[in-house]
Steps between C-alpha positions, in 0.01 A plus 500: 500500500363791311160447324441675166178709464265418209390821331112540433407475142207693343296469188682597187335738258426224256345272769286802604375556149425127448280508825335812374426348169350187662279703713379708202433174298301359799290811526436509117366146533300565819323818416297376211400202709392738792302722242330195349400383856354831591313521154368162570368620835354808349328301232362265757355798686358643187332168420360511851362847471310410175377194678350718772334707239353187341367371832344861548329486175342170585405615852331809346319267245377280800376814672320681198471224257705685242860620457568868550475741220808576285445876545232771511556810301148611418416832349127424447395448865630827670299686742330808353731795465824295528775473243740224643468125483521230762814289456496187713690196408496137602747579789262681744256201518775251562646686799308306779625177344876597499501578864421874446158537663588811702606673172188393325275644785649825437368528158177680413374335182268787402569666164621812646794316671658397175484803284839581362536785735565228765524606871571152647886526559509265788356212284701593204837496688433165707729217442370168403789246493333241264483767232874527458717254297833495688699478170344813370699799630190716480254240635244636743595859401271762659584801287623840582163676478246277683192684380550396148753211510480265799576144549595300184463111496733254329205259450192576282214300363465393136256674290538252201686514178371818356554886527313730726333797330537828704214648682252243343351232722574173339467127547820294440552145413660427836410514875551874593373801315284815561262414788542131430328243718648163373394180674669165517230359283579756229844336452386271223855402411559388862679669797822313423513639147423851585757764626374715778787720613864570414794720569595856357804711564414817692693791351711733706350827650526806293366821640460645150235244397232276624640133469181311475571118439396315807339809669239305683364803703398682186415257230495687166385319184697183538815582698399240744438199264741293281442383143623161381539648147871465518718264699653590841803752482418573130709770327181653355426828673229524761243767432344720797245775448659763719854463638760243535870479558675282243793261571706233320283213647169685490495733201175712492334788320190707546199501281149642540326222309593153644682327787728198478690383801701179475610246781866594599737417772862516609533115525714349253310318202131598585244603743267343754144442415209402737239290314125519587531184706736687742814316386808705414730397208793662338421610142819513276590790279513242220138382554311456179318827420175327418509286813555824701214658318260223572604476875358854537164405341222336696287363206718426187441122500864439437684192649819637668779249526816512702660849544 
């Protein structure tokens, strides 16, 4: 008896196209979910970074009975014959409390170490992991010209709800300002009702200009403090005295008279904020403007409800 041979049958063109279409639909459904999961992880890491800074602030306070100064840009306390200013920020003092004691020990805190002419490249270019928000593509940027740019932080202290006058020592209505020495007992509104730190967006590096927002190694008239004058991710343009690179989510311009740096982030819908009690919350872009103003102040006497 002769057995017939069954011929092998492959996919038809239509079947192949259907399979490809199904795979494409599955990829289209899965990719957003993967991206959301990644952003959730980045957002969690960002919150943890800010929490580390909050704990560092309180450890500093336990050690010195005051929070670190907002920034130091004096022109009236220079050694005789000098023309530059000392430009420290909150960041240097916090280094031992964010696991960066070796870096802190390299710093000479004399006036001559922080003139604009610099000369401390190793410190400027050091990486400090908690300083970078993982959702910010420029977070932790160290700059192309270390002597004048250096490390930029995604997290800055809050000065209050006002503007900063350029080249004039001032006292803000918040926790951090020129040579500030705010103590817990100064927070009359209560530590749970006072914003201590928040996020900014670090701009891209641009060899043609100095991009100052977040430049913690050379604080310059307010480029290392945030105002709560406008809500997070406001469309109102930031103002920096000398040099910034504008972007759609962080518009900015330069001005020689005042500084205004608002809280910003790449997270959808708002930005993280660390309160003076060390807790971290997410502030919506749609937060009431007056509520945001009052959160930045330490003695406004206003009862802040849910936000």
